[in-house]
C-alpha positions in Angstrom: 16.8 6.7 17.8 16.6 9.7 15.2 15.6 9.4 11.6 18.5 9.2 9.5 19.0 11.8 6.6 21.3 9.9 4.4 20.5 9.0 0.9 20.1 5.3 1.6 16.6 3.9 0.6 13.9 4.4 2.9 13.2 0.6 2.9 15.7 -2.0 2.1 15.4 -5.6 1.7 18.7 -7.4 1.2 18.8 -11.0 0.3 15.6 -11.7 2.6 14.4 -15.1 3.2 11.6 -16.1 5.4 9.9 -19.3 6.4 6.8 -20.2 8.7 7.7 -23.9 8.9 11.3 -24.0 8.6 11.3 -25.7 5.4 9.5 -23.6 2.5 10.8 -20.1 2.2 7.7 -17.7 1.6 10.2 -15.0 0.6 13.2 -16.3 -1.1 16.4 -13.9 -1.6 14.1 -10.7 -2.0 16.4 -7.9 -2.5 14.2 -4.5 -3.0 15.0 -0.8 -2.1 11.9 1.5 -1.8 12.5 5.3 -1.9 11.1 7.8 0.3 8.0 9.6 -1.1 7.2 6.6 -3.5 4.0 5.0 -4.1 4.7 1.4 -4.7 2.2 -1.5 -5.5 3.0 -5.1 -4.5 1.0 -7.6 -6.7 0.9 -11.3 -6.8 -1.2 -14.3 -6.7 -2.4 -16.3 -3.5 0.8 -17.5 -1.7 3.2 -15.2 -3.5 4.3 -13.6 -0.4 2.8 -10.4 -0.6 1.3 -10.2 3.2 4.6 -11.8 4.4 6.6 -9.0 2.6 4.3 -6.3 4.0 4.7 -7.6 7.6 8.5 -7.2 7.4 8.4 -3.5 6.9 7.0 -2.8 10.3 8.8 -5.8 11.8 5.9 -7.8 12.5 7.9 -10.4 11.1 11.6 -10.4 10.9 13.7 -12.4 8.2 15.3 -15.7 8.8 17.9 -14.9 6.3 19.1 -11.4 5.0 18.5 -8.1 6.5 15.4 -5.6 6.3 16.3 -2.1 7.0 13.7 0.9 7.6 15.4 4.3 7.9 18.5 2.3 8.1 17.3 0.7 11.1 17.6 -3.3 11.4 14.2 -4.8 12.1 15.9 -7.7 13.9 17.3 -5.4 16.5 14.6 -4.9 19.4 15.9 -1.7 20.2 14.8 -0.4 17.1 11.1 -1.7 17.1 9.5 1.3 18.6 11.1 3.6 16.1 10.3 1.3 13.2 6.7 0.8 14.3 6.1 4.5 14.8 7.3 5.2 11.3 5.8 2.4 9.5 2.1 2.2 10.0 0.1 -0.6 8.7 -3.5 -0.9 7.8 -5.0 -4.7 7.3 -7.8 -6.1 5.2 -10.4 -6.3 7.7 -10.8 -2.9 9.7 -12.8 -4.6 12.5 -9.6 -6.2 13.4 -8.0 -3.0 14.0 -10.6 -0.9 15.6 -10.4 -1.0 19.5 -13.0 1.5 20.7 -16.7 2.1 20.3 -16.3 5.9 19.5 -14.3 7.1 16.5 -12.4 9.8 18.5 -11.4 7.3 21.0 -10.2 4.7 18.5 -8.1 7.4 16.6 -6.7 8.7 19.8 -5.8 5.2 21.1 -2.3 5.0 19.5 -1.1 8.5 20.2 -2.6 8.8 23.7 -0.3 5.5 24.6 2.5 7.8 23.6 1.6 10.0 26.3 0.8 12.9 24.4 -0.4 16.1 25.9 -4.4 16.4 25.5 -4.1 19.4 23.4 -1.8 17.6 21.0 -3.8 14.7 21.1 -7.0 16.3 20.1 -5.2 18.0 17.2 -3.9 14.8 16.0 -7.4 13.3 16.2 -9.0 16.1 14.3 -6.4 16.4 11.6 -6.2 12.6 10.9 -9.9 12.4 10.6 -10.0 15.3 8.3 -7.1 13.7 6.2 -9.5 10.7 5.3 -12.7 12.8 4.9 -14.5 12.0 8.3 -14.1 15.5 10.1 -17.3 15.9 12.3 -17.8 12.2 12.7 -15.8 12.2 16.1 -18.7 11.2 18.2 -20.1 8.6 15.8 -19.9 5.0 17.0 -17.5 2.7 14.9 -20.2 -0.2 14.8 -22.4 2.0 12.7 -20.0 2.7 10.1 -19.7 1.3 6.5 -16.9 -0.8 5.5 -15.2 1.9 3.6 -15.7 4.4 6.5 -14.2 1.6 9.0 -11.2 1.5 6.7 -10.8 5.1 6.8 -11.0 5.3 10.5 -8.3 2.5 10.7 -6.1 4.7 8.5 -6.9 7.7 10.5 -5.7 5.7 13.9 -2.4 5.0 11.9 -2.0 8.7 10.7 -2.5 10.0 14.3 0.9 8.2 15.1 2.4 10.5 12.4 4.3 7.8 10.5 6.4 8.2 7.5 5.3 5.0 5.8 1.8 3.8 5.2 1.4 0.0 4.4 -1.9 -1.3 3.3 -2.1 -5.0 3.4 -5.1 -5.8 1.2 -6.8 -3.0 2.8 -9.4 -2.5 -0.1 -10.3 -6.3 -0.3 -13.5 -6.2 1.7 -14.7 -2.7 0.2 -17.2 -2.2 -2.7 -15.9 -0.3 -5.7 -16.9 3.1 -4.1 -15.1 2.4 -1.0 -12.0 1.3 -3.0 -12.1 4.7 -5.0 -12.4 6.8 -1.6 -9.4 4.6 -0.3 -7.3 5.2 -3.4 -8.1 8.7 -3.2 -6.8 9.2 0.3 -3.5 7.3 -0.6 -2.9 9.6 -3.6 -3.3 12.7 -1.4 -1.1 11.4 1.4 1.3 10.6 -1.2 1.3 13.8 -2.9 2.1 15.3 0.8 5.3 13.2 0.7 4.0 10.1 2.6 5.5 6.8 1.4 2.8 4.6 0.5 3.2 0.6 0.1 -0.1 -1.3 -1.2 -0.5 -4.8 -1.3 -3.3 -5.5 -3.5 -4.7 -7.8 -6.5 -6.8 -4.9 -8.1 -5.2 -3.6 -11.0 -6.8 -0.2 -10.9 -4.8 0.4 -7.9 -1.5 -0.7 -9.3 -2.2 1.5 -12.3 -1.8 4.8 -10.2 1.4 3.8 -8.4 4.7 4.9 -9.2 6.2 1.5 -9.2 4.9 -2.2 -9.2 6.5 -5.0 -8.0 5.1 -8.6 -8.8 5.9 -11.4 -6.3 5.9 -15.1 -7.7 6.6 -18.0 -5.2 8.5 -15.5 -2.7 10.5 -14.1 -5.6 10.3 -10.8 -7.5 9.2 -11.8 -11.1 8.5 -8.1 -12.5 9.6 -4.8 -11.2 9.2 -1.4 -12.9 6.7 1.4 -13.7 3.1 0.5 -14.3 3.5 1.0 -18.1 6.6 -1.5 -17.7 4.8 -4.0 -15.8 1.2 -4.1 -16.4 1.4 -4.2 -20.1 3.2 -7.5 -20.0 -0.3 -9.3 -20.6 1.0 -12.7 -21.3 3.3 -12.6 -18.4 0.5 -11.5 -15.9 -1.9 -14.1 -17.2 0.7 -16.8 -16.7 0.8 -15.4 -13.0 -2.8 -15.8 -12.6 -3.2 -12.0 -12.4 -5.9 -9.9 -14.1 -4.9 -7.8 -17.0 -5.9 -4.1 -16.6 -9.0 -3.5 -18.8 -7.3 -0.9 -20.9 -4.4 -2.9 -21.6 -6.6 -5.9 -22.7 -8.8 -3.6 -24.8 -5.5 -1.8 -26.3 -4.4 -5.4 -27.4 -7.7 -6.2 -29.0 -7.6 -2.8 -30.9 -4.1 -3.4 -32.1 -4.9 -6.8 -33.4 -7.9 -5.3 -35.4 -5.3 -2.9 -37.0 -6.2 0.1 -35.0 -3.1 2.2 -34.3 -3.2 2.6 -30.6 -0.5 2.4 -27.9 -0.9 0.0 -25.1 -2.4 2.0 -22.5 -2.7 1.2 -18.4 -5.1 3.9 -17.7 -8.6 3.9 -19.2 -8.7 7.6 -19.5 -5.5 7.6 -21.6 -6.7 5.2 -24.0 -10.0 7.2 -24.3 -8.0 10.2 -25.0 -5.9 8.7 -27.9 -9.1 7.0 -29.5 -10.8 10.5 -29.3 -7.8 12.0 -31.1 -8.0 9.2 -33.7 -11.5 9.7 -34.4 -10.9 13.5 -34.9 -8.4 12.8 -37.7 -10.6 10.2 -39.4 
């Protein structure tokens, strides 16, 4: 199946319902269209349906109700599975669950090698994918000796070697330290800047703050949907959903209560800049 060139959304959920037990809907009438080249962050508390949503993008799960389409290909049609999974790569929370070989180069080569690529192209993909995640020169290193952040980058490289159009990260930073999370975010931003669609499932607000769009799920339904500025500044709603409020938003609100004329900011750097401007005018 060839990739469609219509103006339809890259990923389209149409009234999607899904249940694991046949009774309780984990996704309940979810309708959402994600555009090509976007960076979308999916937030929500435990049990909100975030990971279930992610697994529908590359047809690890298929809806009980409604339709999910990727490049206009219906995920329920088994003839579309190869095309969908080739175009929608997925990185999971624990990289150890995704690494399959003892050497980095063999692990990254595993997916494209199964496609039957010529040796020269296979080597090129391994080299370029490791360069994308900042691990060039690590080809001969053993995967078990890597840090958690490095393992996650190898897992991403293995997905990138398949040359997907979409990268789905399902809580991929949950087991990383702050340095590892920053490295992962940097890789995602760079890939997105080159045109790759990023769908990030997370509960870290600093990750949501750099996205183009933030969608918040609650009990399998969409509770909030908009830009980071539109969603993450709704502090009371976020608290009601048991989600953290970004530090910059929290501090902005506290300063406003003290009578300091600042806007409500999502990014700390933007708040710092406005405060510096106020000091200069004082």
